[in-house]
PLY file of the C-alpha trace (Angstrom):
ply
format ascii 1.0
element vertex 132
property float x
property float y
property float z
element edge 131
property int vertex1
property int vertex2
end_header
-36.93 -18.17 -7.15
-39.07 -15.04 -7.33
-37.37 -11.64 -7.17
-39.53 -9.19 -5.17
-40.92 -6.23 -7.11
-42.01 -2.94 -5.53
-44.57 -0.41 -6.73
-45.15 2.91 -4.96
-48.10 5.26 -5.32
-47.37 8.99 -4.85
-50.01 9.15 -2.09
-47.90 6.79 0.02
-49.00 3.16 -0.39
-46.22 0.70 -1.17
-46.95 -2.66 -2.76
-44.59 -5.61 -2.80
-45.06 -8.70 -4.91
-42.90 -11.72 -4.18
-42.84 -15.29 -2.99
-45.86 -14.87 -0.69
-48.05 -12.88 -3.10
-49.01 -9.24 -2.79
-48.33 -7.18 0.33
-49.22 -3.54 1.07
-47.76 -1.02 3.47
-49.45 2.27 4.32
-46.74 3.40 6.75
-43.56 3.52 4.67
-42.78 -0.16 5.12
-43.04 -0.32 8.91
-45.86 -2.89 8.70
-47.23 -5.03 5.86
-50.60 -6.65 5.14
-51.27 -9.51 2.72
-53.48 -8.48 -0.19
-54.13 -11.81 -1.94
-57.97 -11.83 -2.01
-58.93 -13.27 -5.42
-55.48 -14.65 -6.20
-55.52 -18.46 -6.04
-53.36 -19.74 -3.15
-51.15 -21.76 -5.49
-50.36 -18.54 -7.43
-49.30 -16.40 -4.48
-45.78 -17.84 -4.65
-45.61 -17.33 -8.43
-46.08 -13.55 -8.68
-43.32 -11.92 -10.77
-44.14 -8.31 -11.63
-46.25 -5.34 -10.62
-47.22 -1.86 -11.80
-49.77 0.78 -10.85
-51.54 3.52 -12.79
-52.43 7.04 -11.64
-55.89 5.88 -10.48
-54.40 3.29 -8.08
-55.36 0.40 -10.33
-52.73 -2.23 -9.66
-51.60 -4.95 -12.04
-49.67 -8.03 -10.92
-48.06 -10.53 -13.26
-47.96 -14.20 -12.37
-47.07 -17.58 -13.83
-50.67 -17.76 -15.06
-51.34 -14.27 -16.39
-52.21 -10.79 -15.14
-54.34 -9.96 -12.11
-55.85 -6.52 -11.55
-57.11 -4.69 -8.47
-59.24 -1.55 -8.73
-59.65 -1.10 -4.97
-56.08 -0.52 -3.79
-55.27 -4.20 -3.45
-58.44 -5.21 -1.59
-59.53 -7.74 -4.22
-57.99 -9.14 -7.40
-59.44 -10.54 -10.63
-57.72 -12.19 -13.58
-57.22 -9.64 -16.37
-55.49 -11.23 -19.34
-57.95 -12.14 -22.11
-56.14 -12.71 -25.40
-52.82 -13.57 -23.82
-51.23 -17.02 -23.87
-50.23 -18.76 -20.69
-46.76 -17.94 -19.50
-44.84 -16.04 -16.88
-45.72 -12.33 -16.95
-42.28 -11.09 -15.98
-42.70 -7.40 -16.87
-45.61 -4.96 -16.59
-45.90 -1.27 -17.32
-48.73 1.26 -17.68
-48.28 4.21 -20.03
-49.53 7.72 -19.34
-52.39 6.99 -21.79
-53.43 3.96 -19.74
-52.19 1.14 -21.97
-50.91 -1.88 -20.07
-47.89 -3.65 -21.52
-47.11 -7.21 -20.43
-43.89 -9.04 -21.22
-44.35 -12.81 -21.22
-41.70 -15.48 -20.91
-42.84 -18.86 -22.20
-39.60 -20.75 -21.96
-39.63 -21.63 -25.64
-43.27 -22.73 -25.85
-45.95 -20.86 -27.84
-43.89 -18.12 -29.48
-41.15 -17.91 -26.89
-41.01 -14.43 -25.42
-43.74 -11.94 -26.40
-44.98 -8.44 -25.61
-48.71 -7.72 -25.32
-50.60 -4.43 -25.07
-54.11 -3.84 -23.74
-56.56 -2.88 -26.50
-58.76 -0.22 -24.87
-57.26 1.67 -21.92
-60.34 3.81 -21.32
-62.73 0.90 -20.78
-60.21 -1.24 -18.93
-61.27 -4.19 -21.07
-59.00 -7.15 -20.37
-58.20 -7.89 -23.99
-54.65 -7.82 -25.23
-52.96 -7.91 -28.60
-49.53 -9.36 -29.32
-47.29 -6.60 -30.65
-43.86 -8.26 -30.57
-43.34 -11.97 -31.10
0 1
1 2
2 3
3 4
4 5
5 6
6 7
7 8
8 9
9 10
10 11
11 12
12 13
13 14
14 15
15 16
16 17
17 18
18 19
19 20
20 21
21 22
22 23
23 24
24 25
25 26
26 27
27 28
28 29
29 30
30 31
31 32
32 33
33 34
34 35
35 36
36 37
37 38
38 39
39 40
40 41
41 42
42 43
43 44
44 45
45 46
46 47
47 48
48 49
49 50
50 51
51 52
52 53
53 54
54 55
55 56
56 57
57 58
58 59
59 60
60 61
61 62
62 63
63 64
64 65
65 66
66 67
67 68
68 69
69 70
70 71
71 72
72 73
73 74
74 75
75 76
76 77
77 78
78 79
79 80
80 81
81 82
82 83
83 84
84 85
85 86
86 87
87 88
88 89
89 90
90 91
91 92
92 93
93 94
94 95
95 96
96 97
97 98
98 99
99 100
100 101
101 102
102 103
103 104
104 105
105 106
106 107
107 108
108 109
109 110
110 111
111 112
112 113
113 114
114 115
115 116
116 117
117 118
118 119
119 120
120 121
121 122
122 123
123 124
124 125
125 126
126 127
127 128
128 129
129 130
130 131
């Protein structure tokens, strides 16, 4: 079971990630549109976490890594170089632009781990394990 996660941008857009992928509302939740372009169909039901930075770059965690959208959810691309496979159950962006990803591996690889993006300015999708 996937617990829905909500991310809200101060300018008004609301994003919801859950069992049917990513949805966006621009009218305070009155209506919703699917925003799964670039997310494989088999992954849409395996999205676990979401966060957004101040530039409206959105990060969504799935059973197969992190996906990122730089166009307000219009298109997504995988963004998790350097991370092992596993459920990305927690995501957060710091004020300096670092993305933190908490991974649950169910006892495989190193078990649970925390990864941090290497270069926030360039948005390079490389991550380094900081907590095993």
